[in-house]
C-alpha positions, 0 to 999 in steps of 0.5 A: 643435587643441583650442583651435580645437575649443573655439572652435568649440564655444563659437561654436556654443553661443552661436548656438544660445542665440539660436535655437530648439533642436529640440523634439518638442513644437513640434506641441503649441505650434502647436496652442496657438497656432493654437487661440488664433488661431482662437478669438479671431480675432487679427490678429497674434501672436508667441510664444516659449518657453524651456525650461531656458534655451534658446529651444525655440519661436518662432512668429509669425502674422498681419499687422502690419496686417490685410489689408496682407500685411506678416507678423508676424516675430520682428523686428516691433515691438510695444508691450510696454505695462506690461512696460516697468516691469521695464525701468524698475526695471532701469534703477534697479537699474543706478543703485543698483549704480553708487551714484548711487541708493539704494532708500531715498532719499527721492524729494524728494532728486531731485525737490524739487518732488514732492508728494503730497496728504498732506505726510507721505507726501511726506516719507516716500515712497522711491524704492522706494515709487514701484514697489510700487503702495501709495502711496495713489493710487486704482487708475489714479489720474491715468491720464487724464494719460497716456491716451488718446494723444496728449495734451499732458501732460508729465512736469512736469504729472504731478508737479505734478498728484499733489498734487491726487489724493486718496488712496484708502487708507493709504500702504503699506497695500494694493496698488492699481495705479497708473501715474503713480509709474512716470513719477515713477521715470523722472524720478528716474532722469533726475535720478540718471543725468544724462541723459533717461530715454529716453537712459538706457534706450538706454545702460543697458539696451538697448545692454548687453543687445543689445536692438537692436530695442527702442524708446523716445523719438522714432523713425522708423517707416520707418527702423526698419520692421516695426512692429505697429499696434493693432486692434479687432474690427469684426464678423468682422474686425479693423481697424487703429486709432491707427496710427503716423505716420512720426515716432513721438514721445517720450511721457510714459508711456514709464517706465510703458508706452511701450517697444516691442520684438520677440520676438527681443529680448523672449526675450533679455530674458527669458533675461537673468533665467533664465540670466544670463551673466557679462557680464549679471551684471556688468551688473546685480548678483545683489543687485539682481536678487533685490530687483527680483524679491522680494515687496515688497507683497502682492496679493489672490489672485483666486478664479480663481487659487485654482481654476485655479492652486492659488495661496496668495500673490500679491505685487508686486516692482519691476516684476514680479508673482509668485505660486505656480502649482501649487506652483512660483514664477512671476514675470510681468507683463502689458501692456495698451494699446488694441489691444495685449496682451503677457505675459512669464512666468518659472518661475526654478526651471526656468529656463524661461518664455515671452513673447507679444505680440498686436496686437489686442483680446486680453484674454481671448486673453492670459488663456487662452494665458498659462494654457495655457502656464503649465500646460505646465510646472506641470501637464503632465498636465492635459487642459485646453486653449485651448477649455476655458479659453476656454469657462470665461471665456465662461461667467463673462462670461455670468454677469456680464452677467446682473448687470451694472450697465451700462445700456442706451444704445439710447434715448440722444439728443443733449442739447438745448442749451437744457436744458443752458443752466445747465450749459454753460461752462468747467470746471477740474480742478486736475490734469487742467486745463480742459474745455469744455461748450459748444453747437455746431451744435445739440448740446452738446460735451464737449472736454478741452483737454489730451486731444484724444481725450476729445471728444464729444457730450453725450447724454441717457439717461432723466434723466441725461447722458453723454459719448459720445466720438467715439473708440469706443475710449474708455469713455463717461462719466456727467456729474452736475452740482451746483448752486452753493451756499454761495459754491461754484461749479457742479461736475461729477462724472463716472464710467464708464458701465461701472463695471467698465471700465478703471480707467485711465479714472479719471473718478471722480477728477476734481473739476471746477468751473465757472470761466466761460462758453463762448467766442463 
């Protein structure tokens, strides 16, 4: 009888760990979420909170596609974007535990074709260096090979292209966020593990941890079902953008930001770090867990974190950020893709944390919701709510707008092909490939051969030219032409119209040279 009672208790406890336990603060969390949705008009959201190892709050709201009537549930898949990085490093940690890989191994041991711009860096780049954003690549360097999607760049293209991206700083000297080297890390895992990154992620991470809904690689939208789509704001509403086709293809960016998961699996993933079971400690050793979430590269502490969170230090581990918040250690990461935002935060000393995913434009919403949920743990007596933080961000945005270098584009007009005749033609960058600037139907069109989303009309604004993309989700770019001289061809340099725009639109890293005339 005692044995039966013990088994019943064990089963009940196991079940309770996966479901929210009774929490008198549910109304508090509901108000936080409701206020965030109302303030930012979010199309859909999924939120989960863990306290002392237990899931105490689960909330979903909105729709997978605005106006569809398809409700967000805890089983709705979201793009977790850069929260994928921690899953990639966990996979590498598994391979280290298995003796198939070492953190200090040179990258060329697994990828002999790997090259950086500096041969010395190539020779000294370790597997660990791929993960800490301190390689010398400029911020977001080469991200145009990953986004916008879909595009034709392969992982082999990325490994080849790295040799042509000029460094922005000294190797291991500072933190500058990049994505390409996480794609390289995925290929290192494939080489060491003897299978594709996607196969390894399913076999070594999803299946052992029971993350049954997480997806990577090619899969069928309708067979899996319940998939959130990204949105953008349009006036007072939300409009779905870049909706998935029935077959969702494998994507080059997966190790850096291409995994999708639901709330249930993300909470299981978080609990694996906060309160690992014996089986989970066998899955990934305590030694590797400590390495992944230890500080490896310092990050300058933003002024806002010093003011709001009283932070003194900030760092990057392997796929995780970390900082002190009100005297408590916080380990977290965010994920950002067009129309999709996420955040996962852990307070290891409390065995607590939270995760949320949003399928809309939510930069400010994520910052505010993440701050309020963090303060629930670190500063429970603080009376600053969603609207207080939102108002503060709005005030800062107004101050920024007053001093912004973003030009007024109201007077732009399509450039006349005759005035651009000297500059039209085919251009080539050694890592991005070819683009065409050619007359068509009374305009000049810009088209990137391997990135079809980067297509648009060349406009004139004052004395300058810019590419105005057909896809409104992409940042327009200045086009600055330079005449041929000293035996060198005509060159084209590009830059973001908004100098403070998303760093992944790294037009500034392109070095385009004219190689021929437009095809008739």
